[in-house]
C-alpha positions in Angstrom: 124.4 83.1 123.3 121.3 84.9 121.9 118.0 83.1 122.4 114.4 83.9 121.4 112.1 84.5 124.4 108.4 85.1 124.4 107.0 87.3 127.1 103.7 86.1 128.7 101.5 88.2 126.5 103.2 87.0 123.3 103.2 83.4 124.5 99.5 83.6 125.2 98.8 84.7 121.7 101.1 81.9 120.3 99.4 79.3 122.5 96.1 80.4 121.1 96.8 80.9 117.4 93.6 79.2 116.5 91.5 82.0 118.0 94.1 84.9 118.1 95.8 84.5 114.7 94.0 82.3 112.3 90.8 84.5 112.1 93.0 87.4 111.0 94.9 85.3 108.4 91.6 84.1 107.0 90.7 87.7 106.3 94.0 88.1 104.4 95.8 89.9 107.2 99.5 88.9 107.6 100.6 88.3 111.1 104.4 88.6 111.8 106.4 88.2 115.0 108.2 91.4 115.9 111.5 90.8 117.7 113.5 93.3 119.7 116.2 93.4 122.4 115.7 92.9 126.2 118.3 95.2 127.8 120.8 92.3 128.2 123.4 93.1 125.5 122.1 90.7 122.9 121.0 92.3 119.7 120.8 91.8 115.9 123.9 93.9 115.4 126.5 92.2 117.6 126.6 88.5 116.6 130.3 87.7 116.6 130.1 85.2 113.7 128.1 84.0 110.7 127.4 80.8 112.7 126.0 82.7 115.6 123.7 84.8 113.4 122.6 81.7 111.5 121.7 79.9 114.7 119.5 82.7 115.8 117.9 82.9 112.4 117.0 79.3 112.7 115.2 80.0 116.1 113.2 82.7 114.3 112.3 80.6 111.3 111.4 77.7 113.6 109.0 79.9 115.5 107.4 81.1 112.2 106.9 77.5 111.1 105.8 76.2 114.4 103.0 78.8 114.9 102.1 79.3 111.3 103.1 82.9 111.2 103.7 85.1 108.1 107.2 86.3 108.9 109.5 88.3 111.1 109.8 92.0 111.9 113.1 93.4 113.2 113.1 96.2 115.7 116.6 97.0 116.9 115.7 98.7 120.2 116.5 98.0 123.8 119.5 95.7 123.2 121.9 97.8 125.4 124.9 96.6 123.4 127.9 96.1 125.6 125.9 95.1 128.7 127.0 91.8 130.4 130.3 91.8 128.5 128.7 91.6 125.1 130.2 93.3 122.0 129.2 96.4 120.4 127.5 96.6 117.0 129.6 95.3 114.1 129.1 95.6 110.3 128.5 91.9 109.5 126.1 90.8 112.1 122.7 91.9 110.7 123.7 91.1 107.1 124.5 87.5 108.2 121.3 87.3 110.2 119.0 88.5 107.4 120.8 86.5 104.8 120.3 83.3 106.8 116.7 84.1 107.7 115.8 84.8 104.0 117.3 81.4 103.1 115.2 79.7 105.7 112.0 81.7 104.9 112.1 82.3 101.1 108.4 83.1 100.8 107.7 84.9 104.2 107.8 88.5 105.2 111.0 90.1 106.6 110.4 93.7 107.6 112.4 96.3 109.4 111.7 99.2 111.8 114.2 101.8 110.5 115.8 102.3 113.9 118.9 101.2 115.8 122.4 100.1 114.7 121.1 97.3 112.4 119.1 99.7 110.3 122.4 101.5 109.3 124.3 98.3 108.7 122.6 96.7 105.8 125.7 96.0 103.6 128.8 93.9 104.2 131.2 91.9 102.0 129.5 93.0 98.8 126.1 91.9 100.1 123.3 94.4 100.6 120.3 92.9 102.4 117.9 95.7 101.5 116.7 93.5 98.6 116.0 90.6 101.0 113.6 92.8 103.0 109.9 93.1 102.1 109.0 96.3 104.0 110.6 99.1 106.1 108.8 101.5 108.4 109.3 104.9 110.0 109.4 104.1 113.8 108.7 107.6 115.0 105.0 108.1 115.7 103.3 111.2 114.6 106.0 112.0 112.0 106.9 111.6 108.3 110.3 110.1 107.6 111.1 108.1 104.5 113.2 105.1 105.4 116.5 105.3 103.6 116.4 101.8 102.4 116.6 100.6 98.7 113.0 99.4 98.4 110.3 100.6 96.1 107.8 103.1 97.4 105.1 100.4 97.6 107.2 98.7 100.3 107.9 101.8 102.4 106.0 103.6 105.2 107.2 107.2 105.8 104.1 107.8 107.9 103.7 106.4 111.4 100.9 107.0 114.0 100.2 105.8 117.5 96.4 105.3 117.7 94.9 107.3 120.5 98.0 109.5 120.9 98.7 110.9 117.5 96.1 113.6 116.8 93.4 112.8 114.2 94.4 115.8 112.1 98.0 114.6 112.0 96.9 111.1 111.1 94.7 112.4 108.3 97.5 114.6 107.0 100.0 111.8 107.0 97.5 109.6 105.2 96.9 112.2 102.5 100.6 112.6 102.0 101.0 108.8 101.7 98.5 108.7 98.9 99.7 111.9 97.2 103.4 110.8 97.1 102.6 107.2 96.1 103.8 105.2 99.1 102.2 101.8 99.7 102.3 101.4 103.5 100.8 103.4 106.4 102.1 102.3 109.8 99.9 102.3 112.9 100.7 101.2 116.4 98.8 100.3 119.6 95.3 99.5 118.5 93.7 98.5 121.8 90.3 96.9 122.7 88.4 100.2 123.1 86.4 102.0 120.5 89.1 103.8 118.4 86.9 104.1 115.3 87.2 107.9 115.2 91.0 107.7 115.4 91.1 105.0 112.7 88.6 106.7 110.5 90.8 109.8 110.4 93.2 107.9 108.1 91.0 105.3 106.5 88.9 108.1 104.9 92.1 109.3 103.2 93.5 105.9 102.4 90.3 104.0 101.4 87.5 106.6 101.2 85.6 104.9 104.0 85.1 105.1 107.8 86.2 102.4 110.2 83.5 100.6 112.2 84.0 99.3 115.7 82.3 96.0 116.5 82.6 95.0 120.2 
């Protein structure tokens, strides 16, 4: 039986939404819960039935409601399908999961890292859940890859950078291409608590025409 578990860092954030999340939301920033596997065989792609997928979707939507979040991001990594006697990926699982979650959260964000078995299993039984997604991202940092998902350019991020590890020249080049080719999203990862203003400015200059400012 799949269950939603928060590691200590995530739980700390959720226990302190008033100071960790609400200030961001007041600025218009959307805060979603990114969910991924935990090396135990349970993943988005191997629910054995619609009922099992729907039960997990309810756990996700309950968490969004309880903590006042803005949606769910799916990242199908680290499941280790087949471990502990679990089944391998099947064609219906992720479709049932997203369909149930969209029914539970009609006005919230559902997004997808374009990686893992779920990302290639978006259609089943005449249902294509691409239209139920709000955004899709390239998960490979420092690269340009357009997610092959039927969403408008405004909802796709072909660019992905890891702040502090992707070079500033690469970040800038990917940002220029994002603007030039008309895509609406630019994915960044791993903004820590140190002064990363130079790294961030490398792409904000291209995207917004302004530098980023670090305020301790």
